C-alpha positions in Angstrom: 195.6 -187.5 -33.5 192.0 -188.6 -32.4 190.8 -185.0 -31.5 191.8 -183.8 -35.1 190.1 -186.2 -36.5 186.7 -185.7 -34.4 185.2 -182.5 -36.4 184.8 -184.8 -39.5 183.3 -187.7 -37.4 179.9 -185.8 -37.5 180.4 -183.7 -40.7 177.2 -184.5 -43.4 178.5 -183.9 -46.5 179.5 -185.1 -50.5 182.4 -186.7 -49.6 181.0 -188.6 -46.3 177.8 -189.4 -48.9 180.0 -190.7 -51.5 182.2 -193.1 -48.4 177.9 -194.9 -47.5 177.1 -195.4 -51.5 180.8 -197.6 -51.5 180.0 -201.4 -50.8 183.1 -202.1 -49.0 184.5 -200.1 -45.6 186.5 -197.3 -47.0 187.8 -194.7 -44.4 187.4 -190.4 -44.1 190.7 -189.5 -43.1 191.7 -192.6 -41.5 188.6 -193.2 -40.2 185.0 -195.2 -41.6 182.3 -194.1 -41.9 179.4 -193.7 -38.8 177.9 -196.3 -41.4 180.2 -198.6 -43.2 183.0 -200.3 -40.7 183.8 -200.4 -37.0 185.2 -197.7 -35.7 187.8 -199.7 -33.9 190.7 -198.7 -33.7 190.3 -195.5 -34.9 187.9 -194.1 -31.9 187.9 -196.5 -29.5 189.9 -200.2 -28.9 187.7 -202.8 -29.4 187.3 -204.0 -25.8 185.0 -200.7 -25.2 182.8 -201.6 -27.7 182.7 -204.9 -26.1 182.0 -203.1 -22.7 179.3 -201.3 -23.8 177.6 -204.2 -25.5 177.7 -206.1 -22.5 176.3 -202.5 -20.4 173.6 -202.7 -23.1 172.9 -206.4 -23.1 172.6 -206.0 -19.5 170.2 -202.9 -19.6 167.9 -204.9 -22.3 166.9 -207.6 -20.1 167.0 -205.9 -16.6 164.6 -203.0 -18.1 162.5 -205.6 -20.3 162.0 -207.1 -17.4 161.1 -204.3 -14.4 158.8 -202.6 -16.2 156.9 -205.5 -18.0 156.6 -206.6 -14.3 155.3 -203.2 -13.7 153.1 -202.6 -16.6 151.7 -206.8 -15.4 150.9 -206.0 -11.9 149.1 -202.8 -13.1 146.9 -204.5 -15.2 146.3 -207.6 -12.9 145.6 -205.7 -9.8 142.4 -203.6 -9.8 143.7 -201.2 -6.9 146.9 -199.9 -8.4 144.6 -198.5 -11.3 144.9 -195.5 -9.5 144.5 -191.9 -10.5 148.0 -191.2 -9.0 149.7 -194.6 -10.7 148.2 -193.6 -14.0 152.2 -191.7 -14.6 153.7 -194.4 -12.9 152.5 -196.9 -15.7 153.3 -193.7 -18.4 156.8 -194.2 -17.4 157.0 -198.0 -17.3 155.9 -197.8 -21.4 158.5 -194.9 -22.4 161.2 -197.0 -20.5 160.2 -199.8 -22.3 160.1 -198.4 -25.7 163.8 -196.6 -25.2 164.9 -200.3 -23.9 163.1 -201.8 -27.6 164.5 -198.9 -29.9 167.8 -197.7 -28.1 169.3 -200.3 -25.9 168.6 -202.9 -28.4 169.6 -200.8 -31.3 172.6 -199.6 -29.1 174.2 -203.9 -28.2 173.5 -205.0 -31.8 175.9 -202.0 -32.9 178.5 -201.9 -30.2 178.8 -205.6 -31.4 179.9 -204.7 -34.8 181.7 -201.4 -33.8 179.4 -199.5 -36.0 175.8 -198.2 -36.8 174.8 -201.5 -38.8 171.5 -200.7 -40.0 172.1 -197.1 -42.0 170.8 -193.5 -41.8 167.6 -194.2 -42.0 167.4 -196.6 -39.0 169.4 -193.7 -37.0 167.3 -191.1 -37.8 164.8 -193.3 -36.6 166.5 -194.6 -33.4 167.3 -191.0 -32.5 164.0 -190.0 -33.0 162.5 -192.3 -30.5 164.9 -192.0 -28.2 164.6 -188.5 -27.4 160.4 -188.5 -27.9 160.6 -191.8 -25.1 163.3 -190.5 -23.1 161.4 -187.1 -22.9 158.6 -188.8 -22.3 159.8 -191.0 -19.4 161.5 -187.6 -18.1 158.9 -185.4 -18.1 156.5 -188.5 -16.5 158.7 -187.8 -13.4 157.9 -184.1 -13.4 153.9 -184.8 -13.8 154.7 -187.3 -10.7 155.9 -184.7 -8.4 153.4 -182.0 -9.2 150.7 -184.6 -8.7 151.9 -185.5 -5.2 152.3 -182.1 -5.0 148.4 -181.4 -5.8 147.1 -184.1 -3.8 149.3 -184.0 -0.6 149.8 -180.0 0.1 146.5 -179.1 -0.9 147.6 -175.4 -3.4 143.9 -175.9 -5.0 141.6 -176.6 -1.6 139.8 -179.7 -2.1 140.2 -180.5 -5.5 139.9 -183.7 -6.1 142.5 -185.7 -8.6 140.3 -188.2 -11.1 141.4 -190.0 -13.7 140.9 -188.0 -16.7 143.2 -185.5 -15.2 145.7 -188.5 -15.1 145.1 -189.4 -18.6 145.1 -185.7 -19.5 148.9 -185.7 -17.2 149.7 -188.7 -19.6 149.1 -187.0 -22.5 150.6 -184.3 -22.0 153.9 -185.8 -21.5 153.7 -187.5 -25.2 152.5 -184.6 -27.3 155.0 -182.0 -25.1 157.6 -184.5 -26.3 156.6 -184.9 -30.3 156.6 -181.3 -30.1 160.3 -180.8 -29.6 161.4 -184.2 -31.1 159.5 -183.9 -34.1 161.8 -180.9 -35.5 164.7 -182.4 -36.4 162.8 -185.1 -38.8 162.2 -181.2 -40.1 165.0 -179.5 -40.1 165.3 -177.4 -37.4 168.7 -179.4 -36.4 169.1 -183.7 -37.5 169.8 -186.3 -35.6 173.3 -188.1 -36.1 175.6 -190.9 -34.7 176.9 -190.0 -31.8 180.2 -190.4 -29.8 181.3 -194.1 -30.9 179.1 -193.6 -33.5 176.9 -196.8 -32.9 174.2 -194.8 -30.8 172.2 -192.3 -32.6 170.8 -188.8 -30.8 170.2 -184.7 -31.9 173.3 -183.1 -33.7 174.8 -181.6 -30.6 178.6 -181.1 -32.7 177.8 -179.4 -35.9 176.8 -176.3 -34.3 175.5 -172.9 -36.6 172.2 -171.1 -35.9 170.2 -174.0 -36.8 171.6 -176.4 -34.6 172.3 -174.4 -31.4 168.6 -172.8 -31.4 167.2 -176.1 -31.2 169.4 -177.3 -28.9 168.8 -174.3 -26.2 165.3 -175.0 -27.0 165.3 -178.4 -26.0 167.7 -177.9 -22.8 165.1 -175.3 -21.7 162.5 -176.9 -22.3 162.9 -180.9 -21.6 165.4 -180.5 -18.6 165.0 -176.8 -16.9 161.4 -177.0 -17.3 160.5 -180.1 -16.2 163.8 -180.3 -13.0 162.3 -176.9 -11.6 158.7 -178.7 -11.4 160.8 -181.5 -9.8 162.2 -179.8 -7.2 159.3 -176.6 -6.4 156.6 -180.0 -5.8 159.2 -181.6 -3.6 160.1 -178.6 -1.9 156.8 -177.7 -0.8 156.1 -181.9 -0.4 158.8 -181.8 2.3 158.1 -178.8 3.9 154.2 -179.7 4.4 155.6 -183.1 5.5 157.6 -181.3 8.1 155.1 -179.0 9.4 152.3 -181.9 9.8 155.7 -184.0 11.9 156.1 -180.7 13.9 152.7 -180.5 15.1 152.6 -184.4 15.7 156.0 -184.4 17.7 154.8 -187.4 19.7 153.8 -189.3 17.0 156.0 -192.3 15.8 154.1 -192.5 12.5 153.8 -189.4 11.4 157.8 -188.8 12.2 158.6 -192.5 10.3 156.5 -191.4 7.3 158.5 -187.4 7.1 161.5 -189.5 7.1 160.6 -192.0 4.6 159.2 -189.1 2.1 162.5 -187.1 2.9 164.9 -190.2 2.1 162.1 -191.2 -1.2 162.7 -187.3 -2.4 166.5 -187.4 -2.2 166.7 -190.3 -4.2 163.9 -189.5 -6.5 166.0 -186.0 -7.3 169.3 -187.8 -7.4 168.2 -190.1 -10.0 166.9 -187.4 -12.0 170.3 -185.3 -12.0 172.2 -189.0 -12.1 170.1 -189.3 -15.5 170.0 -186.1 -17.1 172.4 -184.0 -15.7 176.0 -185.7 -17.6 173.6 -185.2 -20.8 172.3 -182.2 -21.2 175.5 -180.7 -20.0 177.5 -182.4 -22.3 175.1 -180.9 -24.9 175.5 -177.5 -23.9 179.2 -177.7 -23.6 179.3 -179.0 -27.0 176.9 -176.9 -28.6 178.4 -173.7 -27.2 182.4 -174.9 -27.5 183.1 -175.7 -30.9 187.0 -176.0 -29.9 186.4 -178.7 -27.2 187.8 -182.3 -28.4 186.0 -184.4 -26.6 187.2 -188.9 -26.6 184.6 -191.1 -28.8 184.5 -192.7 -25.7 183.9 -189.6 -23.0 181.2 -188.1 -25.8 179.1 -191.4 -25.5 178.9 -192.3 -21.8 176.2 -189.8 -20.7 174.0 -190.8 -23.5 174.4 -194.9 -22.7 174.4 -193.8 -19.1 170.8 -191.9 -19.6 169.9 -195.5 -20.7 170.0 -197.4 -17.4 167.5 -195.2 -16.3 164.9 -197.4 -17.5 166.8 -200.0 -14.8 166.0 -198.2 -12.0 163.8 -195.4 -12.2 160.8 -198.4 -12.1 162.5 -199.8 -8.6 163.0 -196.2 -7.3 159.6 -194.9 -8.0 158.0 -198.0 -8.5 158.7 -200.8 -6.3 159.6 -198.4 -3.1 156.0 -197.6 -3.0 154.2 -198.9 -0.4 150.9 -199.9 -2.6 152.7 -201.5 -5.1 154.4 -203.4 -2.2 151.5 -204.5 0.0 149.6 -205.8 -3.0 153.0 -207.9 -4.0 153.2 -209.5 -0.2 149.3 -210.0 -0.7 150.1 -211.7 -4.0 152.9 -213.6 -2.5 151.1 -214.5 0.2 148.0 -215.8 -1.5 149.9 -218.0 -3.8 151.8 -219.3 -0.6 148.4 -220.4 1.3 147.1 -222.1 -2.5 150.0 -224.4 -2.7 149.9 -225.3 1.3 146.2 -226.3 0.3 
């Protein structure tokens, strides 16, 4: 049965090494190796792989467009190069890299039904997707914390300058490298996951080496940034609510408070929708070796997290009033030029 085969899908040992070195697509307990042949119908019907390929194709096109647009607009318009917008560009860059090194490779693999590019690219993809994914995740946390500092003023008259914004961006990359390089050096590893058309940290094998890494990653790259987001936005909402209470007659203040509340809810929900399933799945599989999860279900959290590269810029950037204002002026100027 599929459940009885699942423990062998990720096991790296002499048998798998022997399988990977053959010229055709041999099977391992009835299932081809992750690098040797299509997983259909052993893991899932071909239609599942095709559906995931279509999803990844849509993500590649949409994410490349919206994140590329963010970068181009930020370069073109000087007013958008404020310190608070640095982290938004950092988020767009991270999302683009996830798209190029993750979604694009997954698109190709799902068309073929297995990881066609081999073990080396598998490890590289797992590393790059983890690196840039965590950069994007921590960018959301830093963005929340920066807004907390600017609006709630916990440091008094502290001025947020370009150097502070650059430090925030640098932190996301350094912190992410700190926790994504270890699997390349032996603390856990990057392996095929789910349908075996994408690669990620080894949640599956178990043992103190893998489990200690997964627990550490869960705390440093999910619990801590989520806590920072909740802390920052909770304080931000409380501050705005206090201001709105003092200015009950001001419709502008009341409307601003409602808009910010909706924005914060959207941001927190987007974060949880993107990362909670993946983190939960990883912890459940890592701590319960007896559980058998269908490969299709095991793949969903990973692929679903990649869709964040599309809705992140929509929520965090195109809902930004400053960006909308610049875009509106640009459109108006173009219309005037055309009519002239």
